[in-house]
mmCIF file of the N, C-alpha and C atoms, coordinates in Angstrom:
data_MODEL
# 
_entry.id   MODEL 
# 
loop_
_atom_site.group_PDB 
_atom_site.id 
_atom_site.type_symbol 
_atom_site.label_atom_id 
_atom_site.label_alt_id 
_atom_site.label_comp_id 
_atom_site.label_asym_id 
_atom_site.label_entity_id 
_atom_site.label_seq_id 
_atom_site.pdbx_PDB_ins_code 
_atom_site.Cartn_x 
_atom_site.Cartn_y 
_atom_site.Cartn_z 
_atom_site.occupancy 
_atom_site.B_iso_or_equiv 
_atom_site.pdbx_formal_charge 
_atom_site.auth_seq_id 
_atom_site.auth_comp_id 
_atom_site.auth_asym_id 
_atom_site.auth_atom_id 
_atom_site.pdbx_PDB_model_num 
ATOM 1   N N  . MET A 1 1  ? 262.100 -40.327 -141.905 1.00 0.00 ? 1  MET A N  1 
ATOM 2   C CA . MET A 1 1  ? 263.221 -39.208 -142.500 1.00 0.00 ? 1  MET A CA 1 
ATOM 3   C C  . MET A 1 1  ? 262.122 -37.864 -142.682 1.00 0.00 ? 1  MET A C  1 
ATOM 4   N N  . VAL A 1 2  ? 261.085 -38.149 -143.952 1.00 0.00 ? 2  VAL A N  1 
ATOM 5   C CA . VAL A 1 2  ? 259.987 -37.225 -144.225 1.00 0.00 ? 2  VAL A CA 1 
ATOM 6   C C  . VAL A 1 2  ? 259.496 -36.526 -142.749 1.00 0.00 ? 2  VAL A C  1 
ATOM 7   N N  . LEU A 1 3  ? 259.335 -37.049 -141.819 1.00 0.00 ? 3  LEU A N  1 
ATOM 8   C CA . LEU A 1 3  ? 258.507 -36.712 -140.956 1.00 0.00 ? 3  LEU A CA 1 
ATOM 9   C C  . LEU A 1 3  ? 259.125 -35.900 -140.206 1.00 0.00 ? 3  LEU A C  1 
ATOM 10  N N  . ALA A 1 4  ? 260.151 -35.867 -140.173 1.00 0.00 ? 4  ALA A N  1 
ATOM 11  C CA . ALA A 1 4  ? 261.349 -35.410 -139.592 1.00 0.00 ? 4  ALA A CA 1 
ATOM 12  C C  . ALA A 1 4  ? 261.587 -34.156 -139.954 1.00 0.00 ? 4  ALA A C  1 
ATOM 13  N N  . SER A 1 5  ? 261.423 -34.125 -141.180 1.00 0.00 ? 5  SER A N  1 
ATOM 14  C CA . SER A 1 5  ? 261.352 -32.606 -142.087 1.00 0.00 ? 5  SER A CA 1 
ATOM 15  C C  . SER A 1 5  ? 260.257 -31.874 -141.970 1.00 0.00 ? 5  SER A C  1 
ATOM 16  N N  . LEU A 1 6  ? 259.296 -32.400 -141.817 1.00 0.00 ? 6  LEU A N  1 
ATOM 17  C CA . LEU A 1 6  ? 257.887 -31.547 -141.785 1.00 0.00 ? 6  LEU A CA 1 
ATOM 18  C C  . LEU A 1 6  ? 257.453 -31.033 -140.251 1.00 0.00 ? 6  LEU A C  1 
ATOM 19  N N  . ASP A 1 7  ? 258.103 -31.942 -139.194 1.00 0.00 ? 7  ASP A N  1 
ATOM 20  C CA . ASP A 1 7  ? 258.154 -31.735 -137.868 1.00 0.00 ? 7  ASP A CA 1 
ATOM 21  C C  . ASP A 1 7  ? 259.163 -32.153 -136.944 1.00 0.00 ? 7  ASP A C  1 
ATOM 22  N N  . PRO A 1 8  ? 260.320 -31.468 -136.656 1.00 0.00 ? 8  PRO A N  1 
ATOM 23  C CA . PRO A 1 8  ? 261.262 -32.022 -135.829 1.00 0.00 ? 8  PRO A CA 1 
ATOM 24  C C  . PRO A 1 8  ? 261.457 -32.549 -134.711 1.00 0.00 ? 8  PRO A C  1 
ATOM 25  N N  . TRP A 1 9  ? 260.163 -31.989 -134.508 1.00 0.00 ? 9  TRP A N  1 
ATOM 26  C CA . TRP A 1 9  ? 259.841 -32.760 -132.637 1.00 0.00 ? 9  TRP A CA 1 
ATOM 27  C C  . TRP A 1 9  ? 258.862 -33.668 -132.789 1.00 0.00 ? 9  TRP A C  1 
ATOM 28  N N  . SER A 1 10 ? 258.939 -34.353 -134.144 1.00 0.00 ? 10 SER A N  1 
ATOM 29  C CA . SER A 1 10 ? 257.929 -35.694 -134.085 1.00 0.00 ? 10 SER A CA 1 
ATOM 30  C C  . SER A 1 10 ? 258.421 -36.806 -132.935 1.00 0.00 ? 10 SER A C  1 
ATOM 31  N N  . ASN A 1 11 ? 259.489 -36.595 -132.939 1.00 0.00 ? 11 ASN A N  1 
ATOM 32  C CA . ASN A 1 11 ? 259.952 -37.656 -132.045 1.00 0.00 ? 11 ASN A CA 1 
ATOM 33  C C  . ASN A 1 11 ? 261.461 -37.582 -131.186 1.00 0.00 ? 11 ASN A C  1 
ATOM 34  N N  . PRO A 1 12 ? 260.613 -36.467 -130.099 1.00 0.00 ? 12 PRO A N  1 
ATOM 35  C CA . PRO A 1 12 ? 261.707 -35.944 -129.428 1.00 0.00 ? 12 PRO A CA 1 
ATOM 36  C C  . PRO A 1 12 ? 262.360 -36.627 -128.549 1.00 0.00 ? 12 PRO A C  1 
ATOM 37  N N  . PRO A 1 13 ? 263.548 -36.002 -127.709 1.00 0.00 ? 13 PRO A N  1 
ATOM 38  C CA . PRO A 1 13 ? 263.959 -36.857 -126.919 1.00 0.00 ? 13 PRO A CA 1 
ATOM 39  C C  . PRO A 1 13 ? 263.332 -36.496 -125.302 1.00 0.00 ? 13 PRO A C  1 
ATOM 40  N N  . TRP A 1 14 ? 262.478 -35.770 -125.230 1.00 0.00 ? 14 TRP A N  1 
ATOM 41  C CA . TRP A 1 14 ? 261.716 -36.091 -124.058 1.00 0.00 ? 14 TRP A CA 1 
ATOM 42  C C  . TRP A 1 14 ? 260.645 -36.623 -123.633 1.00 0.00 ? 14 TRP A C  1 
ATOM 43  N N  . PRO A 1 15 ? 259.920 -37.089 -122.864 1.00 0.00 ? 15 PRO A N  1 
ATOM 44  C CA . PRO A 1 15 ? 258.537 -38.074 -123.239 1.00 0.00 ? 15 PRO A CA 1 
ATOM 45  C C  . PRO A 1 15 ? 257.757 -37.343 -123.574 1.00 0.00 ? 15 PRO A C  1 
ATOM 46  N N  . MET A 1 16 ? 256.643 -38.171 -124.433 1.00 0.00 ? 16 MET A N  1 
ATOM 47  C CA . MET A 1 16 ? 255.308 -37.989 -125.078 1.00 0.00 ? 16 MET A CA 1 
ATOM 48  C C  . MET A 1 16 ? 254.386 -37.450 -124.489 1.00 0.00 ? 16 MET A C  1 
ATOM 49  N N  . ARG A 1 17 ? 254.260 -37.833 -122.953 1.00 0.00 ? 17 ARG A N  1 
ATOM 50  C CA . ARG A 1 17 ? 253.575 -37.270 -121.749 1.00 0.00 ? 17 ARG A CA 1 
ATOM 51  C C  . ARG A 1 17 ? 254.054 -35.575 -122.136 1.00 0.00 ? 17 ARG A C  1 
ATOM 52  N N  . TRP A 1 18 ? 254.965 -35.171 -121.602 1.00 0.00 ? 18 TRP A N  1 
ATOM 53  C CA . TRP A 1 18 ? 255.006 -33.756 -121.961 1.00 0.00 ? 18 TRP A CA 1 
ATOM 54  C C  . TRP A 1 18 ? 254.872 -33.535 -123.172 1.00 0.00 ? 18 TRP A C  1 
ATOM 55  N N  . GLN A 1 19 ? 254.943 -33.915 -124.068 1.00 0.00 ? 19 GLN A N  1 
ATOM 56  C CA . GLN A 1 19 ? 254.431 -33.135 -125.773 1.00 0.00 ? 19 GLN A CA 1 
ATOM 57  C C  . GLN A 1 19 ? 253.073 -32.777 -125.798 1.00 0.00 ? 19 GLN A C  1 
ATOM 58  N N  . TYR A 1 20 ? 252.637 -34.238 -125.498 1.00 0.00 ? 20 TYR A N  1 
ATOM 59  C CA . TYR A 1 20 ? 251.161 -34.057 -125.608 1.00 0.00 ? 20 TYR A CA 1 
ATOM 60  C C  . TYR A 1 20 ? 250.385 -32.911 -124.244 1.00 0.00 ? 20 TYR A C  1 
ATOM 61  N N  . ALA A 1 21 ? 250.982 -32.665 -123.395 1.00 0.00 ? 21 ALA A N  1 
ATOM 62  C CA . ALA A 1 21 ? 250.928 -31.609 -122.160 1.00 0.00 ? 21 ALA A CA 1 
ATOM 63  C C  . ALA A 1 21 ? 251.027 -30.143 -123.317 1.00 0.00 ? 21 ALA A C  1 
ATOM 64  N N  . TYR A 1 22 ? 252.056 -30.156 -123.847 1.00 0.00 ? 22 TYR A N  1 
ATOM 65  C CA . TYR A 1 22 ? 252.560 -29.420 -124.543 1.00 0.00 ? 22 TYR A CA 1 
ATOM 66  C C  . TYR A 1 22 ? 251.546 -29.052 -125.416 1.00 0.00 ? 22 TYR A C  1 
ATOM 67  N N  . HIS A 1 23 ? 251.021 -29.597 -126.232 1.00 0.00 ? 23 HIS A N  1 
ATOM 68  C CA . HIS A 1 23 ? 249.669 -29.492 -127.018 1.00 0.00 ? 23 HIS A CA 1 
ATOM 69  C C  . HIS A 1 23 ? 248.959 -29.330 -126.382 1.00 0.00 ? 23 HIS A C  1 
ATOM 70  N N  . HIS A 1 24 ? 248.329 -29.162 -125.515 1.00 0.00 ? 24 HIS A N  1 
ATOM 71  C CA . HIS A 1 24 ? 247.094 -28.916 -124.917 1.00 0.00 ? 24 HIS A CA 1 
ATOM 72  C C  . HIS A 1 24 ? 247.207 -27.333 -124.252 1.00 0.00 ? 24 HIS A C  1 
ATOM 73  N N  . ALA A 1 25 ? 248.493 -27.488 -123.794 1.00 0.00 ? 25 ALA A N  1 
ATOM 74  C CA . ALA A 1 25 ? 248.414 -25.663 -123.306 1.00 0.00 ? 25 ALA A CA 1 
ATOM 75  C C  . ALA A 1 25 ? 248.904 -25.245 -124.525 1.00 0.00 ? 25 ALA A C  1 
ATOM 76  N N  . ARG A 1 26 ? 249.228 -25.498 -125.483 1.00 0.00 ? 26 ARG A N  1 
ATOM 77  C CA . ARG A 1 26 ? 249.138 -24.716 -126.584 1.00 0.00 ? 26 ARG A CA 1 
ATOM 78  C C  . ARG A 1 26 ? 248.257 -24.193 -127.043 1.00 0.00 ? 26 ARG A C  1 
ATOM 79  N N  . THR A 1 27 ? 247.025 -25.456 -127.431 1.00 0.00 ? 27 THR A N  1 
ATOM 80  C CA . THR A 1 27 ? 245.410 -25.257 -127.934 1.00 0.00 ? 27 THR A CA 1 
ATOM 81  C C  . THR A 1 27 ? 245.210 -24.934 -127.091 1.00 0.00 ? 27 THR A C  1 
ATOM 82  N N  . HIS A 1 28 ? 244.609 -25.136 -125.552 1.00 0.00 ? 28 HIS A N  1 
ATOM 83  C CA . HIS A 1 28 ? 244.009 -24.672 -124.525 1.00 0.00 ? 28 HIS A CA 1 
ATOM 84  C C  . HIS A 1 28 ? 244.603 -23.843 -123.439 1.00 0.00 ? 28 HIS A C  1 
ATOM 85  N N  . PRO A 1 29 ? 245.014 -22.964 -123.633 1.00 0.00 ? 29 PRO A N  1 
ATOM 86  C CA . PRO A 1 29 ? 245.729 -22.083 -122.967 1.00 0.00 ? 29 PRO A CA 1 
ATOM 87  C C  . PRO A 1 29 ? 245.538 -21.680 -121.494 1.00 0.00 ? 29 PRO A C  1 
ATOM 88  N N  . ASP A 1 30 ? 244.031 -21.367 -121.645 1.00 0.00 ? 30 ASP A N  1 
ATOM 89  C CA . ASP A 1 30 ? 243.390 -20.480 -120.493 1.00 0.00 ? 30 ASP A CA 1 
ATOM 90  C C  . ASP A 1 30 ? 242.619 -22.079 -119.922 1.00 0.00 ? 30 ASP A C  1 
ATOM 91  N N  . THR A 1 31 ? 242.588 -23.326 -119.449 1.00 0.00 ? 31 THR A N  1 
ATOM 92  C CA . THR A 1 31 ? 242.122 -24.196 -118.843 1.00 0.00 ? 31 THR A CA 1 
ATOM 93  C C  . THR A 1 31 ? 243.019 -24.399 -117.534 1.00 0.00 ? 31 THR A C  1 
ATOM 94  N N  . PRO A 1 32 ? 242.438 -24.684 -116.115 1.00 0.00 ? 32 PRO A N  1 
ATOM 95  C CA . PRO A 1 32 ? 243.129 -24.461 -115.395 1.00 0.00 ? 32 PRO A CA 1 
ATOM 96  C C  . PRO A 1 32 ? 244.267 -25.882 -115.377 1.00 0.00 ? 32 PRO A C  1 
ATOM 97  N N  . ARG A 1 33 ? 243.907 -26.997 -116.235 1.00 0.00 ? 33 ARG A N  1 
ATOM 98  C CA . ARG A 1 33 ? 245.089 -27.835 -116.241 1.00 0.00 ? 33 ARG A CA 1 
ATOM 99  C C  . ARG A 1 33 ? 246.465 -27.112 -117.001 1.00 0.00 ? 33 ARG A C  1 
ATOM 100 N N  . ALA A 1 34 ? 246.431 -26.431 -118.110 1.00 0.00 ? 34 ALA A N  1 
ATOM 101 C CA . ALA A 1 34 ? 247.180 -25.903 -118.911 1.00 0.00 ? 34 ALA A CA 1 
ATOM 102 C C  . ALA A 1 34 ? 247.626 -24.607 -117.887 1.00 0.00 ? 34 ALA A C  1 
ATOM 103 N N  . THR A 1 35 ? 247.262 -24.130 -117.103 1.00 0.00 ? 35 THR A N  1 
ATOM 104 C CA . THR A 1 35 ? 247.773 -23.288 -116.334 1.00 0.00 ? 35 THR A CA 1 
ATOM 105 C C  . THR A 1 35 ? 248.849 -23.810 -114.954 1.00 0.00 ? 35 THR A C  1 
ATOM 106 N N  . ARG A 1 36 ? 248.362 -24.528 -114.765 1.00 0.00 ? 36 ARG A N  1 
ATOM 107 C CA . ARG A 1 36 ? 249.478 -25.138 -113.771 1.00 0.00 ? 36 ARG A CA 1 
ATOM 108 C C  . ARG A 1 36 ? 250.653 -26.132 -114.486 1.00 0.00 ? 36 ARG A C  1 
ATOM 109 N N  . TRP A 1 37 ? 250.084 -26.376 -115.675 1.00 0.00 ? 37 TRP A N  1 
ATOM 110 C CA . TRP A 1 37 ? 251.708 -27.052 -116.047 1.00 0.00 ? 37 TRP A CA 1 
ATOM 111 C C  . TRP A 1 37 ? 252.325 -25.986 -116.654 1.00 0.00 ? 37 TRP A C  1 
ATOM 112 N N  . ILE A 1 38 ? 251.968 -24.960 -117.226 1.00 0.00 ? 38 ILE A N  1 
ATOM 113 C CA . ILE A 1 38 ? 252.582 -24.177 -117.872 1.00 0.00 ? 38 ILE A CA 1 
ATOM 114 C C  . ILE A 1 38 ? 253.647 -23.414 -116.215 1.00 0.00 ? 38 ILE A C  1 
ATOM 115 N N  . THR A 1 39 ? 252.880 -23.381 -115.283 1.00 0.00 ? 39 THR A N  1 
ATOM 116 C CA . THR A 1 39 ? 253.553 -22.777 -113.985 1.00 0.00 ? 39 THR A CA 1 
ATOM 117 C C  . THR A 1 39 ? 254.792 -23.913 -113.502 1.00 0.00 ? 39 THR A C  1 
ATOM 118 N N  . VAL A 1 40 ? 254.390 -25.161 -113.799 1.00 0.00 ? 40 VAL A N  1 
ATOM 119 C CA . VAL A 1 40 ? 255.577 -26.035 -113.402 1.00 0.00 ? 40 VAL A CA 1 
ATOM 120 C C  . VAL A 1 40 ? 256.845 -26.033 -114.856 1.00 0.00 ? 40 VAL A C  1 
ATOM 121 N N  . GLN A 1 41 ? 256.237 -25.537 -116.141 1.00 0.00 ? 41 GLN A N  1 
ATOM 122 C CA . GLN A 1 41 ? 257.790 -25.476 -116.816 1.00 0.00 ? 41 GLN A CA 1 
ATOM 123 C C  . GLN A 1 41 ? 258.509 -23.991 -116.777 1.00 0.00 ? 41 GLN A C  1 
ATOM 124 N N  . ARG A 1 42 ? 258.042 -23.199 -116.025 1.00 0.00 ? 42 ARG A N  1 
ATOM 125 C CA . ARG A 1 42 ? 258.655 -21.706 -115.604 1.00 0.00 ? 42 ARG A CA 1 
ATOM 126 C C  . ARG A 1 42 ? 259.663 -22.248 -114.403 1.00 0.00 ? 42 ARG A C  1 
ATOM 127 N N  . GLN A 1 43 ? 259.048 -23.049 -113.688 1.00 0.00 ? 43 GLN A N  1 
ATOM 128 C CA . GLN A 1 43 ? 259.583 -22.960 -112.468 1.00 0.00 ? 43 GLN A CA 1 
ATOM 129 C C  . GLN A 1 43 ? 261.040 -24.202 -112.938 1.00 0.00 ? 43 GLN A C  1 
ATOM 130 N N  . ALA A 1 44 ? 260.596 -25.184 -113.527 1.00 0.00 ? 44 ALA A N  1 
ATOM 131 C CA . ALA A 1 44 ? 261.599 -26.168 -114.282 1.00 0.00 ? 44 ALA A CA 1 
ATOM 132 C C  . ALA A 1 44 ? 262.733 -25.361 -115.305 1.00 0.00 ? 44 ALA A C  1 
ATOM 133 N N  . TRP A 1 45 ? 262.571 -24.289 -115.611 1.00 0.00 ? 45 TRP A N  1 
ATOM 134 C CA . TRP A 1 45 ? 263.314 -23.802 -117.014 1.00 0.00 ? 45 TRP A CA 1 
ATOM 135 C C  . TRP A 1 45 ? 264.913 -24.430 -117.552 1.00 0.00 ? 45 TRP A C  1 
ATOM 136 N N  . PRO A 1 46 ? 265.156 -23.983 -116.207 1.00 0.00 ? 46 PRO A N  1 
ATOM 137 C CA . PRO A 1 46 ? 266.846 -24.432 -116.767 1.00 0.00 ? 46 PRO A CA 1 
ATOM 138 C C  . PRO A 1 46 ? 266.965 -26.020 -116.610 1.00 0.00 ? 46 PRO A C  1 
ATOM 139 N N  . LEU A 1 47 ? 266.222 -26.953 -116.078 1.00 0.00 ? 47 LEU A N  1 
ATOM 140 C CA . LEU A 1 47 ? 265.986 -28.047 -116.206 1.00 0.00 ? 47 LEU A CA 1 
ATOM 141 C C  . LEU A 1 47 ? 265.428 -29.040 -117.697 1.00 0.00 ? 47 LEU A C  1 
ATOM 142 N N  . LEU A 1 48 ? 264.828 -28.049 -118.300 1.00 0.00 ? 48 LEU A N  1 
ATOM 143 C CA . LEU A 1 48 ? 264.381 -28.225 -119.385 1.00 0.00 ? 48 LEU A CA 1 
ATOM 144 C C  . LEU A 1 48 ? 264.923 -28.651 -120.651 1.00 0.00 ? 48 LEU A C  1 
ATOM 145 N N  . HIS A 1 49 ? 265.085 -29.151 -121.851 1.00 0.00 ? 49 HIS A N  1 
ATOM 146 C CA . HIS A 1 49 ? 265.662 -29.228 -122.993 1.00 0.00 ? 49 HIS A CA 1 
ATOM 147 C C  . HIS A 1 49 ? 265.674 -28.426 -123.627 1.00 0.00 ? 49 HIS A C  1 
ATOM 148 N N  . PRO A 1 50 ? 266.816 -27.705 -124.613 1.00 0.00 ? 50 PRO A N  1 
ATOM 149 C CA . PRO A 1 50 ? 266.664 -26.718 -124.926 1.00 0.00 ? 50 PRO A CA 1 
ATOM 150 C C  . PRO A 1 50 ? 265.650 -26.602 -126.173 1.00 0.00 ? 50 PRO A C  1 
ATOM 151 N N  . GLY A 1 51 ? 265.477 -27.814 -126.671 1.00 0.00 ? 51 GLY A N  1 
ATOM 152 C CA . GLY A 1 51 ? 264.106 -28.003 -127.475 1.00 0.00 ? 51 GLY A CA 1 
ATOM 153 C C  . GLY A 1 51 ? 262.648 -28.013 -126.846 1.00 0.00 ? 51 GLY A C  1 
ATOM 154 N N  . GLN A 1 52 ? 262.618 -27.823 -125.642 1.00 0.00 ? 52 GLN A N  1 
ATOM 155 C CA . GLN A 1 52 ? 261.429 -27.962 -124.986 1.00 0.00 ? 52 GLN A CA 1 
ATOM 156 C C  . GLN A 1 52 ? 261.308 -26.476 -124.845 1.00 0.00 ? 52 GLN A C  1 
ATOM 157 N N  . GLN A 1 53 ? 262.461 -25.758 -124.117 1.00 0.00 ? 53 GLN A N  1 
ATOM 158 C CA . GLN A 1 53 ? 262.353 -24.226 -124.123 1.00 0.00 ? 53 GLN A CA 1 
ATOM 159 C C  . GLN A 1 53 ? 262.192 -23.435 -125.507 1.00 0.00 ? 53 GLN A C  1 
ATOM 160 N N  . GLN A 1 54 ? 262.251 -24.114 -126.249 1.00 0.00 ? 54 GLN A N  1 
ATOM 161 C CA . GLN A 1 54 ? 261.959 -23.446 -127.627 1.00 0.00 ? 54 GLN A CA 1 
ATOM 162 C C  . GLN A 1 54 ? 260.730 -23.202 -128.091 1.00 0.00 ? 54 GLN A C  1 
ATOM 163 N N  . LEU A 1 55 ? 260.044 -24.980 -128.223 1.00 0.00 ? 55 LEU A N  1 
ATOM 164 C CA . LEU A 1 55 ? 258.615 -24.633 -128.285 1.00 0.00 ? 55 LEU A CA 1 
ATOM 165 C C  . LEU A 1 55 ? 257.979 -24.163 -127.135 1.00 0.00 ? 55 LEU A C  1 
ATOM 166 N N  . LEU A 1 56 ? 258.338 -23.791 -125.903 1.00 0.00 ? 56 LEU A N  1 
ATOM 167 C CA . LEU A 1 56 ? 257.653 -22.851 -125.117 1.00 0.00 ? 56 LEU A CA 1 
ATOM 168 C C  . LEU A 1 56 ? 257.565 -21.639 -125.289 1.00 0.00 ? 56 LEU A C  1 
ATOM 169 N N  . ALA A 1 57 ? 258.983 -21.399 -125.980 1.00 0.00 ? 57 ALA A N  1 
ATOM 170 C CA . ALA A 1 57 ? 259.017 -19.478 -126.471 1.00 0.00 ? 57 ALA A CA 1 
ATOM 171 C C  . ALA A 1 57 ? 258.310 -19.276 -127.263 1.00 0.00 ? 57 ALA A C  1 
ATOM 172 N N  . VAL A 1 58 ? 257.899 -20.255 -128.317 1.00 0.00 ? 58 VAL A N  1 
ATOM 173 C CA . VAL A 1 58 ? 256.888 -19.937 -129.430 1.00 0.00 ? 58 VAL A CA 1 
ATOM 174 C C  . VAL A 1 58 ? 255.845 -19.371 -129.397 1.00 0.00 ? 58 VAL A C  1 
ATOM 175 N N  . ILE A 1 59 ? 255.460 -20.185 -127.645 1.00 0.00 ? 59 ILE A N  1 
ATOM 176 C CA . ILE A 1 59 ? 253.566 -19.978 -127.297 1.00 0.00 ? 59 ILE A CA 1 
ATOM 177 C C  . ILE A 1 59 ? 253.960 -18.682 -126.213 1.00 0.00 ? 59 ILE A C  1 
ATOM 178 N N  . GLY A 1 60 ? 255.031 -17.879 -126.351 1.00 0.00 ? 60 GLY A N  1 
ATOM 179 C CA . GLY A 1 60 ? 254.961 -17.126 -125.530 1.00 0.00 ? 60 GLY A CA 1 
ATOM 180 C C  . GLY A 1 60 ? 255.303 -17.461 -123.450 1.00 0.00 ? 60 GLY A C  1 
ATOM 181 N N  . ILE A 1 61 ? 256.040 -18.664 -123.640 1.00 0.00 ? 61 ILE A N  1 
ATOM 182 C CA . ILE A 1 61 ? 256.230 -18.935 -122.334 1.00 0.00 ? 61 ILE A CA 1 
ATOM 183 C C  . ILE A 1 61 ? 257.537 -19.546 -121.823 1.00 0.00 ? 61 ILE A C  1 
ATOM 184 N N  . SER A 1 62 ? 258.320 -18.170 -120.979 1.00 0.00 ? 62 SER A N  1 
ATOM 185 C CA . SER A 1 62 ? 259.936 -18.597 -120.785 1.00 0.00 ? 62 SER A CA 1 
ATOM 186 C C  . SER A 1 62 ? 259.954 -18.257 -119.288 1.00 0.00 ? 62 SER A C  1 
ATOM 187 N N  . GLY A 1 63 ? 261.371 -18.999 -118.900 1.00 0.00 ? 63 GLY A N  1 
ATOM 188 C CA . GLY A 1 63 ? 261.652 -18.802 -117.527 1.00 0.00 ? 63 GLY A CA 1 
ATOM 189 C C  . GLY A 1 63 ? 261.447 -17.898 -116.693 1.00 0.00 ? 63 GLY A C  1 
ATOM 190 N N  . ASP A 1 64 ? 261.069 -16.626 -117.488 1.00 0.00 ? 64 ASP A N  1 
ATOM 191 C CA . ASP A 1 64 ? 261.281 -15.400 -116.096 1.00 0.00 ? 64 ASP A CA 1 
ATOM 192 C C  . ASP A 1 64 ? 259.507 -14.563 -116.173 1.00 0.00 ? 64 ASP A C  1 
ATOM 193 N N  . ASN A 1 65 ? 258.973 -15.814 -117.310 1.00 0.00 ? 65 ASN A N  1 
ATOM 194 C CA . ASN A 1 65 ? 257.807 -15.238 -117.017 1.00 0.00 ? 65 ASN A CA 1 
ATOM 195 C C  . ASN A 1 65 ? 257.036 -15.374 -115.465 1.00 0.00 ? 65 ASN A C  1 
ATOM 196 N N  . GLN A 1 66 ? 256.210 -14.394 -115.307 1.00 0.00 ? 66 GLN A N  1 
ATOM 197 C CA . GLN A 1 66 ? 255.029 -14.961 -114.579 1.00 0.00 ? 66 GLN A CA 1 
ATOM 198 C C  . GLN A 1 66 ? 253.557 -14.900 -114.718 1.00 0.00 ? 66 GLN A C  1 
ATOM 199 N N  . LEU A 1 67 ? 252.826 -15.594 -113.642 1.00 0.00 ? 67 LEU A N  1 
ATOM 200 C CA . LEU A 1 67 ? 251.195 -15.565 -114.006 1.00 0.00 ? 67 LEU A CA 1 
ATOM 201 C C  . LEU A 1 67 ? 250.840 -14.165 -113.670 1.00 0.00 ? 67 LEU A C  1 
# 
């Protein structure tokens, strides 16, 4: 309960693998790995959970952005 109040996405409804990739893209956005992952997220935007879309939007990524 306390952790959720500090970080609402500490136990997300999507796979933790996505969460790890998001963290990597957020902290190292200029790496080839992050660039590929961001491209995939933009292409899959309509299929993403609204919370995933929100997290991506915070770091400047949306479904209509182009690289």
